[in-house]
C-alpha positions as CSV (number, residue, x, y, z in Angstrom):
1,X,17.0,-14.3,-2.1
2,X,14.6,-16.1,0.2
3,X,12.1,-18.5,-1.4
4,X,8.5,-17.6,-1.3
5,X,6.7,-18.7,1.9
6,X,5.6,-22.3,1.6
7,X,2.3,-23.6,3.0
8,X,3.9,-25.4,6.0
9,X,1.9,-23.8,8.7
10,X,4.3,-24.7,11.4
11,X,6.9,-22.3,9.9
12,X,4.7,-20.0,7.9
13,X,5.3,-17.0,10.2
14,X,9.1,-17.1,10.3
15,X,9.1,-17.8,6.6
16,X,6.9,-14.9,5.8
17,X,8.9,-12.5,7.9
18,X,12.1,-13.6,6.2
19,X,10.4,-13.4,2.8
20,X,9.2,-9.8,3.2
21,X,12.5,-8.8,4.8
22,X,14.0,-10.0,1.4
23,X,11.4,-7.9,-0.4
24,X,12.6,-4.9,1.6
25,X,16.2,-5.8,0.7
26,X,15.4,-5.9,-3.1
27,X,13.8,-2.5,-3.0
28,X,16.6,-1.0,-1.0
29,X,19.1,-2.4,-3.4
30,X,17.2,-0.8,-6.3
31,X,17.0,2.4,-4.3
32,X,20.7,2.4,-3.7
33,X,21.1,2.8,-7.5
34,X,18.9,5.8,-7.7
35,X,20.5,9.2,-8.1
36,X,18.0,10.8,-5.7
37,X,18.1,8.1,-3.0
38,X,18.6,10.5,-0.1
39,X,15.6,12.7,-1.3
40,X,13.4,9.6,-1.6
41,X,14.3,8.4,1.9
42,X,13.4,11.9,3.3
43,X,9.9,11.8,1.9
44,X,6.9,12.1,4.4
45,X,3.4,11.2,3.1
46,X,2.0,13.7,5.6
47,X,3.8,16.3,7.7
48,X,3.2,14.5,11.0
49,X,4.3,11.1,9.6
50,X,7.8,9.5,9.8
51,X,9.9,9.8,6.7
52,X,10.4,6.9,4.3
53,X,13.9,5.9,5.6
54,X,12.6,5.7,9.2
55,X,9.6,3.6,8.0
56,X,12.0,1.2,6.3
57,X,14.1,1.0,9.5
58,X,11.0,0.3,11.6
59,X,9.8,-2.4,9.2
60,X,13.2,-4.1,9.4
61,X,13.1,-3.7,13.1
62,X,9.7,-5.4,13.3
63,X,11.2,-8.5,11.5
64,X,13.4,-8.9,14.5
65,X,10.5,-7.8,16.9
66,X,8.3,-10.5,15.3
67,X,10.7,-13.4,15.9
68,X,13.1,-12.5,18.7
69,X,10.9,-11.8,21.7
70,X,9.1,-15.2,21.4
71,X,12.5,-16.9,21.7
72,X,13.9,-14.4,24.3
73,X,16.5,-12.9,22.1
74,X,17.2,-9.1,22.4
75,X,16.0,-7.0,19.5
76,X,18.7,-4.7,18.0
77,X,18.3,-1.0,18.1
78,X,17.1,0.8,15.0
79,X,20.0,2.8,13.5
80,X,19.9,6.6,13.9
81,X,20.8,7.1,10.2
82,X,18.5,6.0,7.5
83,X,20.7,5.9,4.4
84,X,20.6,3.0,2.0
85,X,23.9,1.8,3.4
86,X,22.8,1.9,7.0
87,X,19.4,0.3,6.2
88,X,21.0,-2.5,4.2
89,X,23.5,-3.0,7.1
90,X,20.7,-3.2,9.6
91,X,18.7,-5.5,7.4
92,X,21.7,-7.9,7.2
93,X,22.1,-7.8,10.9
94,X,18.4,-8.7,11.5
95,X,18.5,-11.3,8.8
96,X,21.5,-13.0,10.4
97,X,19.8,-12.8,13.8
98,X,16.5,-14.3,12.8
99,X,17.8,-16.9,10.3
100,X,17.9,-19.8,12.8
101,X,14.7,-19.1,14.6
102,X,11.8,-21.6,14.3
103,X,8.4,-21.7,15.9
104,X,9.6,-24.7,17.9
105,X,11.7,-22.3,19.8
106,X,8.8,-19.9,20.7
107,X,7.7,-19.5,24.3
108,X,4.1,-19.2,25.4
109,X,3.8,-15.4,25.9
110,X,5.5,-12.2,25.0
111,X,5.7,-9.1,27.2
112,X,6.2,-6.0,25.2
113,X,5.4,-2.3,24.8
114,X,3.1,-1.0,22.0
115,X,3.3,2.8,22.1
116,X,2.4,3.6,25.7
117,X,0.7,0.2,26.4
118,X,2.5,-2.5,28.3
119,X,1.2,-5.8,27.0
120,X,1.5,-9.5,27.6
121,X,0.2,-11.5,24.7
122,X,0.0,-15.1,23.7
123,X,2.8,-15.6,21.3
124,X,0.6,-16.5,18.3
125,X,-1.5,-13.3,18.8
126,X,1.6,-11.2,19.4
127,X,3.3,-12.4,16.1
128,X,0.2,-12.5,13.8
129,X,-1.9,-9.6,15.2
130,X,0.8,-7.2,16.4
131,X,4.4,-7.7,15.0
132,X,3.8,-8.9,11.5
133,X,1.0,-6.3,10.7
134,X,3.4,-3.6,12.1
135,X,6.1,-4.8,9.9
136,X,3.9,-4.8,6.8
137,X,2.4,-1.3,7.8
138,X,5.8,0.3,7.9
139,X,7.0,-1.5,4.8
140,X,3.8,-0.3,3.0
141,X,4.3,3.3,4.1
142,X,7.9,3.2,3.0
143,X,7.0,1.8,-0.3
144,X,4.3,4.5,-0.7
145,X,6.9,7.2,0.1
146,X,9.1,5.9,-2.7
147,X,6.3,5.8,-5.2
148,X,5.1,9.3,-4.1
149,X,8.6,10.5,-4.7
150,X,8.6,9.1,-8.3
151,X,10.6,5.9,-7.9
152,X,9.5,3.4,-10.6
153,X,8.4,0.5,-8.5
154,X,5.2,-1.5,-8.4
155,X,3.2,-4.1,-6.6
156,X,5.4,-6.8,-8.1
157,X,8.4,-5.2,-6.3
158,X,6.4,-5.2,-3.0
159,X,5.1,-8.7,-3.0
160,X,7.3,-10.5,-5.5
161,X,4.2,-12.3,-7.0
162,X,2.5,-9.9,-9.4
163,X,3.4,-9.7,-13.0
164,X,2.2,-7.0,-15.3
165,X,2.7,-7.1,-19.0
166,X,3.5,-3.8,-20.7
167,X,1.2,-2.9,-23.6
C-alpha cells in the first residue's frame, strides 16, 4: 500500500496519482470478494453513461495518462474486459509503469487528445487541470456505481483519510 501523499510539492502530483491508484486497488480487492462483483461492475448511473467497470478502467488508465506523456512513455491500452481480475491486472501494469516517474523527468509540454480536441498544454496544466481531474472523475463515478449497487463502502474507502465511528 502506498503511503499518503506527503507535502513535498516537487513530487506531490506523482505521489497523489500513486496514492489514489492504491485506493482503487483496495476497493477492487474488496470488490473481488463480493458475490455480485460482475453485477456491480455492470452498473450504469444513467443509461447513457459508461458502466462501473469501464469507469474503473478509465481511472486506472488516467493514472498512466497523467504521468507517462510528460516523460514521453507510451500509455498502455485500456483492457476490453472489465472484470476484477482484468482491472487488477491493468492496475498492476500501470503501477509498475509509473513507479519510477518523478517530476524531474517531465518535459515542458504535452500534446494529447481530449475527446475530439487536439491539445498542446504546459505539463503542469495538463497534469493538474486535465489528467488528475479526469482520473478522479472516473474513480468517483465508479465508486458511485458500487454504492448505488449496494456495496458497503464509504468515503474512508475512497480517500483513505476519513474515519467514522459506528454508534
